[in-house]
N, C-alpha and C positions, 0 to 999 in steps of 0.2 A: 605911756598908757599902761594901766594895770593889766596883768595877765588874767585871763578868764579863770574863774574858780573851778577847781577840780570837780568832776562829776561825783555825786554822792550815791553810794550803794547802800540801799536800805534793806534790811532783812525783813522779808515778808512774815507776817504773823503765822504761828503754827496752825496746822489744820489736822485734827486727829484722824479724819478719814474723808476722802473725796467720794461722794456717791453720785454716779452718773446713770440716770434712768435710760434704759435702752430706747424707749419710745421717744425720748427727747432727742437722742442722737439721730434717729430716723427722721423725725420732724425737721430738725435743723438741716440734715442732708437734703431733704426735699426743698427747703427754703433756698439753700445755696443753688441747687439745680435750677429752680425757677428764676432766681435773680441773675444767674450767670448764663442761662440759656444752654444750648447744646443738647446732648443725648440724655441727660438726666441720669447718669450712671451712679452718682453717689448714693442716692436713696436706695437704689437697687442693691448695691454691694453691701451697704450697712445693714439693710433688712436681711439679706441672705446670711451674712455673718452672724447676726444676733440669733437668727432662727436655728443655726447649726452649732452655735457655741455651747460647749458642755462644761460642767464643773463636776466636782465629786458628788454634788447633791442633785445633779440632773442637768436639764437644758436651761440656758439663760432665758431664751425666748424674747419676743419683742416687749414683754411686760416685766422683764427682769431688771436688775440693777447691777451695774459694774461698781463694786466696792474696792477702793484703793486706800488702805490704811497707811498712815505714816509709819515708817520704820520697817516696812516690808517691801521686798522686790518681788513682784508677782509676774509670772510668765504666762504669755498667751502663745500657744503653739498651734499653728495652722498652716496647711499646705500653701505653696506659692500660687498666687492668682486668686486667692479667696477674698482679697480686699483689705489687707493690713495697711497698705499705704493710704487708702481712702479713709479708714477709721482714724488714722493719725491726724489727717487733715481736719476731719470733722470734730474730733476731740479737742484739737487746738482751738477751734472756733467756739466750742461749747465753754471751754475754760475762760477764754477772753470775754465771752458774753456774760459770764457769771463773776467777772472782776477778779479772777484768779490768774496766776502766772504759771505758764507751762514752758518747759524746754523740751524740744524734740531733738534727739541725737541720731543722726543718720550716717551711713558709711562714708560717703565722699563729699567733697566740696560741690561737685556737680549736683548731687542730691540735695545739699543744703540750699543752693540757689533755687532749684526747681520747687521745692516745698515752700520756702519762704515766699516766693512769688505767688504761689497758689493761695496760701493763707492770707497774704496781704490783699489779694483780689477778693477773696471770700468775705473778709471783714468789711471791706469797702462796699461790696454788693449788699451785705446784710445791714449796713448802716451802724455797725458796732463801733463805738468810740474807743478803739484800742489799736495798738500798733504791733506789727510783726517785723522781725529783722533776722537776717542771716548773721552769723558770727563766725569768723574764721581768722586765722593768723594773718596779721598785716603783711607778712612776707609772702603770703600765698595769693593775695587778691589779684595781682596783675596776671598771674598764670591762669587764674580762674576766668578772668576777662578774656584773655587770649583764646581759651578753649571755647567759650561761648561764641565769640566772634567767628572762630574758625568752623565750628560745627553747626551753627545756626539752628539750635534746638527749637522744637515747635512752641515751647513756652516763652521763648524770647528770640524770635527769628532774626530780628535786626540788631540785637544786642543792646538796645537803648536802655531797657530797664536795668540791666547789669552794669552798664557804664555809669548810669546815674547814681547807683549805690556803691560801686566799688572804685570807680575811676578817681584819680587824683594826680596832682603835679607836685613837684618838689622845687623849692627855691634854691636848693644847693647847686643845681645846674646853672642857674643865672649868676651865682656868685663865683663860679669857676673861672680861672684865669687862663686856661689853655683849652684848645679844642679837644685834646685828649681827655681832659678832665670831664668835659661835657659828655663826650661819647662814652666815657667810662661809667656813666650813671647806670646802675642796674636797678630797675624798679623792684621794690621790695627789700632791697639790701642797703637802704640809706643808713648812714651812721647817726641815727636820731639822738642817741645819748652819748656819743663819743666824738663830738666835733672838736677840731683843733685848728688854730690859725696856721696858714701855710708857712712852712719852714720853721715852725716852732715845735719840734718834736717833744720837748720837755714841758710844754705848757699844759696846764690842767685841762682835762676833757670837760666839755660842756654839753648840756642837753639842748636840743633845738627849741627856740622860744615859741614856735608855732605848733608845738606838738599838741596842745590842748584844742586847737581848731583845725588841724590838718585832716584832709580827707582820708589819709592813710588809716586813721584811727576812728573813722566815722562809725563803723559797725560796733566797735567797743562802746562808744558813747551811746549809741542807740540801745544797746543791750542793757544798759543801766536802768532804763525806764520802760522797755517794751513789755507787752503782755505775753507775747509769743517769741521765744528765742529758738532759732534752728542752728545747730552746730554739728560738726563732724565727730566721729569716734575719736580720732587722734587729737583733735583740738580739745575735746572735753576732758580727756584724762591726762594730757600732757601740755596743754597750751596755757599761755598767760595773756593778760590784757595788753601788756606793753604800754600802759597808759596810767598816769597817776590818778588814783581815785581815793575818795575819802569814805571810810566805813564808820561804824559807831565809835571806833576807838582812835583812829589816827589816819594820816595820809600815807598811802603806800603806792609804789609803782611795781610791786611784785605780786599782785593778786592773781591767782590762777583762775582759769575759766571754770574749773571744778568748783572753786569757792563761790564765784559769782553765781553760778547756776543754783547751788544749794541754798545760798542766801536768798535769792529772789524767787525761786520756783516752788510752788506748792506741789507740783507733779513733774517728774522727769520721765519721758517716754524714750526708750532706747530701741530703735529699729535694728533688726539683725543682731540681737544681743549676743548670740554665740560668736558672730564675727567680731563684735566689739571685744569680747574676752580674748579672742585670738590676736587681735591687734595689741592688746595690753601685753600678752605673752611675748609678741615679737619686739615690743619696745622695752622689755624688762632688763635693760642693760645700760651701762655707762662705759665709755671707752676712753683710752688714753694712748697717745703716740709715745712709744718707748724709745724708738730710734728711727731716724730718717737718714739714710746713707748720704754723707756729705754735708749734713746740716748739724748745727749746734743749738738750734732754737727748738728744743724739745723740753718737756716738763722736767725730765731728769737733769738736763744741763742747767736749766734755770734754778732748780732746787739746789744744785751744788754751788752755784754762784751766790745765791741768797744765803745759803748755809754758811759759807765762808765769811760773808759780811756780818752775819749775826753770831759768829762763834762765841764771843764773850758773853752773850746773853743766854746761852743754852746750858742746861744742866749737864754736868760732866758725864753721867751715865748715858743720857740721851745722845750727847755729842758723839761718844764712842760708838754707840749702836748705829746711829744714822750714818756716820762717816763710812763704816764698813758696808752698810746696805747700799748707799748711793754709789760708792766706788765699784762694788761688785756688780750691781744691777746695770750700770752703764757699760761695764765690760761685757757682760753676758749679752745685752741687747745688741751692741755693736758687733760682737763676735757672730751673732746669729745672722744679721743682715749681710755681713761680709761673706759668711759661708754661703748664703743664697746667691750673692753676686758672683762669687767664683765657682759656684756649682759644687762646693764641698758637701752641702746639704741640698738635696733635691727639692724642687717645688712640689709639695704634696699637701693635701688637705681637702676640705669640702668647699664647694662653690664652683665657679666656672672659669675657664680660660678667657672668656669674653671680658670679664671684669678684672682679672688678675688678683682677686681677693680670695684668700684661702683661709678657712677657719680650722683651728686646731685646739683640741682639748688634750693637754699633755698626757693624761692617764688613760685616754680612750683606748689605746692599743695594748694595755697591760695584759688583757686576757689572751690575745693572739700571740704576743711576744712570749708570754709565759709558756704557752703550748709549743711554740717553735723551739724555745731554748731547752725544754724538757723532752723534746722529740715526740710529742703526742700527735696522734692522728685527729681528724675532724670529729671522730666519734668517741674519743676517750675524754672523760671528764677532767676538769681542773679541780685541784684540791686547795683548800685554804693554805696548806703548807707550801704548795708550789707558788702561789701568788705571793706569799710572804718571802719565799726565797728569791723570787724575781725582784721584789722591791728592795731587797738588801743590796742590790747592785748599785743603788743610787745614794749619794752622800746624805747623811742625816735621816735615813729612813729605818728599815728593819735591820736587826743584827744578822750576820751571816749564820747559815745553818751548817751543822757538822757534816751532813751527808749530801751537800750540794754538789752539782755537776763539776767536773774537774776544771772546766773553762771559766767558772764564775769568778774566781779570785783575780784572774788576769783581766776579765771584762770590767770588774769593779774598779780596778786600778786605772784602767784606760778612761772610764767615764768620770772618775774623780779628777784626773789630770786635765781633761778637756775643759772643765769648769773652773780651773784655778787661774787666777789673775797672773799674767806673765808667762804662762806656758800653754794655755788653751789655744790661742790663735796660731801659734807655730806648730802645734802638735795635732791639730784637727785632721789634716789630711793623713798624717801618719796613723792616727787613730783609726780612720776608716780602713786603711790597709791592714792594720793589725787585727781589727775586728773581723775582717774578711777571712784572714787566715785562721783565726780561732774558731769561727763558726762554720767553716766549710763542711765539716762532718755533720754538724747539727742540722744545718739548712742547706741541703744539696743543690736545690734549684737556685741558679745564679741571680735571677731577677727577684725572687722572693727574699734571698739573702740581702741583696742591695736595699730593698725596702725595709727589711728588719733593722739594718744598720742605721738607715736614715731615721727611723722612728726611735731607736735607742738614743741617738744623739739629740734629736728634738726633745725627747723626754727629759734627758739629763739637763739640758740648758734651760728649757722653758719652765720646767717644774721648780727648778732652783730659783728662777725669777719670781715665780708665783709665791714661793715661800717668803722671799724678801718683801714683796709688796704687801702681803697679808700682815706680816709683823710690823711693817712701817706704820700701819693705821694707828697702832697704839701710841706711837711717839708723835703723831701729827699735831694733836692739840697743843702740846708744849711748843713745838716749832712755830706754829701759827702765832701763838701768843708772843714769841720771841722775835717776831718780825720776819718770818719766812713764809710769805703768802703762797708760794708754789706748793708748799706742803698741803695746804687746804685742798687744792685741785686734785692732788693724788689721793688724799684721804677721802674726798667725796666720791671718787670713782670706785675705790676699793673698800670703803667702809659703808656705814648706813647711808641711805640716800639723803641728799640735801632736800629733795622734794618729799614732802610728808606722805607716808603711807602707813596704814594701820599695822601691817606686818611687813616691815622693810626687807626682811631676810628670807621669808618663806619658810616652809616646813623643815628645811635642812638646818635652819638656825644660822646659816652663813651664806655668803655669796658663792656662786659658781663661777670659777675663773675659766676664761678661754683666751686664746691668742689668735690674731689674724695677721698673716703677712701679705703684703701687697707687692706684686711684681708686675709692673705695667707691661702688657703684651707688646706694646709699640716701643718700649725702651726709653720713652721720653721722660717719664716721671721716676724719681728716685725710689729705690726699694725702701720699704718701711715696715716696721714691726709695731703692731698695736696690741694692747691688752684690753680685755673687756671683763666686767664683773656683772653677771646676770643675777638679779635678785628680785625682791618683791614677791607677792603671792597673788598672781592675777586671778586665780579661781576664787579665793576667799574675798578678794577685793570686789569682784563682780557681784557676788551674792550678798555682800554687806554694805553696798552703796547707800541704801536707804536708811541704814541704821548707823553703823560706826562712822562712815565717811561724812554723811550729812550732819550727824551730831557734832563731830569735831570741826567741820568747816563752818556750819551755820548756827550751832548751838541748839538745834532742834532737828528731830527726825523728819524725813520727807517720804512721800510716796513715789515709788519707782515702778514703771510698767515696762517689761521687756517683751519684745515681739520677735518671732522667728518661725521658720518652717522646720528647724532642726535643733532647737536649743536644748531639748532633752534627748540625749543620745549616749547612754552610759558606756563608759570605757573609751570614749573619744576624747583624748587629752586636750585637744585644742578647742573643741566646739561643744563639749558637754558642759552646760551650766548646772551646777550642783544644787538645783532646786526642783521641787516637784511642780509641774505645770498647774496653775490655778484654773486656767481656762484652756480648752483645746477644741479643735475641729478635726474630726477623724477623716483621714484620707480613705474614702470609700468608693472611689471611681473604679468600676470593674474593668474598664478598658484603659486604665491609666498608664500602665507601663509593662513592657516586656523586656526581659533580659535574656540574651542569647549568646552562645559561644560563636566565635568566628575562627574556625580552625584554619591556620595557614601553615602548610607543610612545605619543607624543602628537602632536596636530596642531599644527603651527606654520606659520601662514599656509596656503600651498598644499601644504606638504610634511609628511610624517610623519617624526619623528625619535625616536631612543631617548632616554628621560628620564635626564638625568645629575644626580647629586647632587655627587660629588666634583668640585672645581674651582669650585664656587660658594661664595659667602660670605654671612654675615649673614642678613638676612631672606630673601634669595633662596634660600639653602641650606635654611632651615627650610620654606619653601613648597615647594621641590622634594621634600623628604622627605614632606610631607603629600600632595602630588600622587602620588608614587610609591606610598605606602601605599594611597591611595584607589584608584588604578588596579589595584594588585595584588589588592585585595579583590574588585573587580568582575570581574577577568578570571581570577584564579588561586587566591587563598587560600580562598575559600568552597568551591570545588570540592575543594581539597586537604583541607580539614577533613572533608568528606563522605567522601572516599576513605579517609582514615585511620580514620574511624569504622567503615566497612564492613570494612576489611582487618585492622585491629588496634586495637580499641577502647581497649586499655590504653595505647596510645602515640598519643594524640590531640593532644598539645601541640605547637604550632608556635612556634619561636623566631625572632623578628625581631631581628637584631643591627645596631646602629648604632655610631657612634664616640663618642657623648657622651650624657649624660642629657637635654640639651635636644633632641637629635635623636630620642631615644626618645619623648619627649613629643610632638614634632611628628608622628611616625609614628602614635601613638595617636590624635591628632586627625584624621589622614587616614583611619584606619579608621572612626572614628565618622562622619566626613563622608560616607563611602561607604555608610553604613547598617549597619555592624556593631553588634551588640548590645554595649554597653559592659561589661556584666557578664561577657562572655566574654573580656575583655582584662585582663591583669595588667601593670602598668607598674613596672619597677624604678626606684627613686629613691635618691638619696643617703641613706645610713643616718641621717644627722642630720636629714634632712627627712622621714623615714618616719612614717606614722601607725601605729596598732596593726595587727597582722597582718590582712590581707585587708579593710581598711577600704574601703567602697564610696563612691565619690565622689558618689553621688546625694545624700548627706547634706551635701555641701559644695559650694556653688554655683560655686566656682572650678574644679571638675573636671567632666568629662563623664560621670561614673558608672562609670568603670573602677575596678578595684582597684589599690591601690598597695602595693608590698612593698619593704622595705629590701633594697638590693642585696647585703648580706651574709647574706640569708636566702632566697636563691632556691631552695634545696633544698625549701622548703615549697610552691612553686608547684603541684605536682601535686595537693595536697590542697585547693586553693581552688576547684575546679570551673570553671576557666577553660580556654579553648582556645588563646589566643594570649599568649605571654610576650614582652615587648619590653624589651631590656636592652642596655647598652653592651658591645661586644665584649670589652673588657679585663676585664670582670667575669665573663663566662661561659666564656671559653676555657680557663681554668686553675682547678683546685681546686674546681670546683663540680660535684656529682653530683646531677642532677635525676632522681631514681629514682621509678618508678611501681610497679605491681603486679609481683609475682614477682621483685623485685630487678633489674628491667630498666629501661633508660632510658625516661623518659616522652616524650622528644623524638621526634616523628615525622619532622620535617624542620626544616632550619635555613636561613634566608634572610638573606644579607648585603645590606643595603640601601645601604651606603656602601663604596666602595673604601677600605680602611683605610690610606691613605697618610699618614704622620706629617708634621708641619711640621718640615722639616730644620733650620731656624734655631732651634728650641728647644734650649737649651744641652745638655740630656741627650742629645738626638739627635746633636749635634755630637760630644760626648764619645764616644758609642758608635761612630759611624762613623769618626772620626779615630783613635781608639785601636785599633780592631779592624783597620783597614786594613793596618798594617805586618806583621801576623801572617798575612795571607792569602797564598796561593800566588802571586797575581798582583801582589804588591807587591815584596818582595825575599826571597822564600823561599830562593833560593840562598845569599844572605848569611847568613840565619838558620841554615841547616843546615851551613854551612862551618865545621867545628870548628877550622880553622887560624887563623881570625881571632881577635883578642883580643876579650874582652867589650866593650871600649870601641868597637871597630869595629862590633859588632852594634848597640849602642845608637845610634851615629851613623847607621847605615843606617836604623834605625827612625825616627829623628828626621827624616831627609831625606824618607822616604816619607810620614810623617804630615804634615810641613809642606807638602809638595807637594799632598797630597790636601786639606788644609784650604784652601789657596789655590784649588784647583779648585772647591770647594763654595761658598766665599764670593764668588767672582767669577762664578759661573754665574747665569743668569737664573732667577727663582723659580718656574719651571713644571716639573712633573714631567718632561715630555718633553725639557726642556733641561738637566736635571741630568746630572752626569757619569755615564757608563755604570755605573761601580761603585756609585753611589748607587741607580740604578734596579734593579740586580741585588740589592742589599742589601734594598731595600724589598720586592722580590718574594719573597726568601727569608723575610723576616719575615712576610709575608702567608701564605705556604705553611706556615710554622711554626705560626702561629696557627690555620690551618684544620685542621692535623693534630691540634692540641689540641682543637679543636671536635669533630672526628670522635670523639675519645675520649669526650667528653661524651655523644654520641648512641649510642655502641656499648656502653655498660655493659650487662652481662648477655648479650652476644652478639647484640645487635640491630644491623641495618644502619643506615648513616647516609646521608642525602641532603642535599647542600648546594646551594642555589640562589644564583647570582650575579645580583643584580637591578639594580645601579647601571650605567647606560649607560656610565659612564666605564671600566668593565671590559670592555665588549662592543663599543663603537663605535670602529672603526679611524680614523674621520675626525678624532677629537680627540686622537690620540696612540696609543702602543702599547697594545693590548688585553692583558688578563690572559693569554690564551693565547700571545700573542707574547712576553711577558715570561718565561713559563714555558719556552718553547722556547729563548730566549736563555740562561736560567740553566742549562738542561740542557746546552747546548753548552759553557758555561763549566765546569761540573762535569766534563764529559768531557775538555776541554782540560787541566784541572788534575789529572786522575787521580782525581777524587773520586766519579764517577758510580757506579762499581761498588759502593763502600761504601754509598752512599745507597740503591741498590737492595737491598743485603743488609739494611739496617736497616728501610726503610719499605715494601718489597715492593709489595703490591697497592695501598696508598694512593698511593704515588708513581706507580705505573703508571696510576692513574686521573687524576692531574694531567696526565700526558703524553698519555693518551688524549683528554682534554678539549682540550688544546692542539693536538694533531694534527687532531682533528675540526674545530676552529675554522679551522685553516689551510686545510683542504679546502673548508670552507664559504665562506671569503673569497677563495679562488683564482679 
């Protein structure tokens, strides 16, 4: 029997501009309401949105037209709860009814299924002969089904619709010869393109003959013909179809979701476009295992074996270069993991003890180490000469200086010896002891000196590795051509991306290198060292989707509409989309939000001081959170719950926001320690660690009796009968609607327990800050807007601005108060952006929002700039760059409340 023909992807004809009359959307929404029954909310929301929607020319009104020209990404900025999700649903139906194709990109797979179901039902009710489909990675569909069956959402309470569209079986289990093989089937991870006969390890791999009809790829086949495609942020920018399809040119099984979308869609609508950009930032990396202790199956080992077999086919100069690189890189990587295993190098970096994964940027500590070795105080400035002198300590970098400190020559010799093949492994412990003796006078504090030595050794080993890997990229093409395929894997990680991007290297003109070491807290998994290369230009990619990306993917420009409540937020490196909003709705609710300080003092000796969480680490941080929660309960929270019960019983839920799951647990422990009834507390936990809904910890001795709820199910908290919800900020500030009675927010007040300042040396943070900086008005805005310059000049100007900013960050001291001013403003903008999103969670249904700031780090001027001080500085910056007026137009009363808080604080501290 012949195999079914591959689906054909046809490129939709170009459309210069899509013109959607507002009155047609309102009429269509009314028809859907009438056909579907229910409360008729769609027409109400669409009418309200059109009546309030503004442009630079005035109000759109119900008689206006939404124009979406090809080649432009247009932003619609409107407060949460205004009806953006409804407008997406109705626009999708309007497009299908006019025989146009639309793709809607939403944050998560749960959002994908919910919207696809709604549009499918709408089209059926309207009698429109068009189809809608969800589109997600085949490996993710079973997990999506599990979640629907487990949570029983209102849009598919029995899970029947989801099972019909996502469920499938695999014949591989039936062909298995042992029970273990059957039980070992993991849905979503079937070897669809790498099947081998049992016991024939050398046999060629084959693709499954049923791939063209298998239910696993049902959604991809449906997307080839559907009028409405709904997919997720991650799948849109990183996904593939995993299915052979035929386009106008050839048969391919590597078509990306991005290409399919731009070939087929006349319009692409991206919900939460600022979160989409942040998702691209977080994915802007490729990784490679450099060493796994006790294993020889790593890319470097494979490269060496393949290199030896291909030796006669390799150019002599390349062979010499690669031989040294491979040998030395293997040595350095294994030296590092051995040092971690034996404790010669301490476990240090960013991330958490829960995962055992620690990120390291080798040069991140250059500023602090320079200050320590030159004996500077926190308030004395670093000079370029000092930084150059410090970098002379490492092989192959700066030359030594004549007036360098006396210890530098010996330190330079030690660090060179550590990285030499044949001597480093045996001398590493001796080197620690010698460095300790040399630096005793320079760094008198024993703990600080131990950390400095740790960082010097990490810097010496890992930066040498980084240099080898970067140089190797230039030899990789020759090696791949000579029959060394492992070279391609390494080159694709540390060279230009294998996945096409308009600007693969971003404004720096190169990839940003980082390392992560994995030390399993349980000790069951081997220690390993990974390298990652962070690249791409997420910010420019987001703004040029409709133009460059669509043109290259589909041969024609497309229209893109981005929706969000916070897409325009200058100086927020993750969430500011560098486009002017084309449409917006002003946040003008006079009772919308109130921001208040929650001062929590504790006695320290003879003095009382504000309790600070941010700025502490490890066990001290956890105890500070317990103490803060304990004192809050005794002084504020219990009274707050009584007030809410009296004033609005349907909004009795208080949210305590932390910056991590561990911090949330510490806060719960503090509440219980203060005497709070554990049954009144709901703790958000990682989805994979969650018990069944509403489990009470009294049945489990490792808990204190509170309820635990998976963080992806927080919408269910109001039904659990609890008064306090504790969750990480990142989980609750976007996309979570905690709704109580009357379709109103159940949140009575929100308390920020920790100043949400990110760790700037996390690679994704560096990518966000460095890539966004050249696009900001205070970087080189004049150059970017000067059309007389050649594009090469603009790129060069961006490269200079990004490079200078990167140096500023990595040579600064690692305290928030000593970070470059631009970083401080950026962190402030991100905090404000997150609070605006939080406000949206509390204002659902027209309810007011109250935000309390409880971390002393945000309130105490003795430890650095307060939150109010930072807000005033950011306001001044917006005014200087001409952005303040637009910010007031967009965020109205919410922004005014930030400024009211900041000015009141200034009066209080004066």
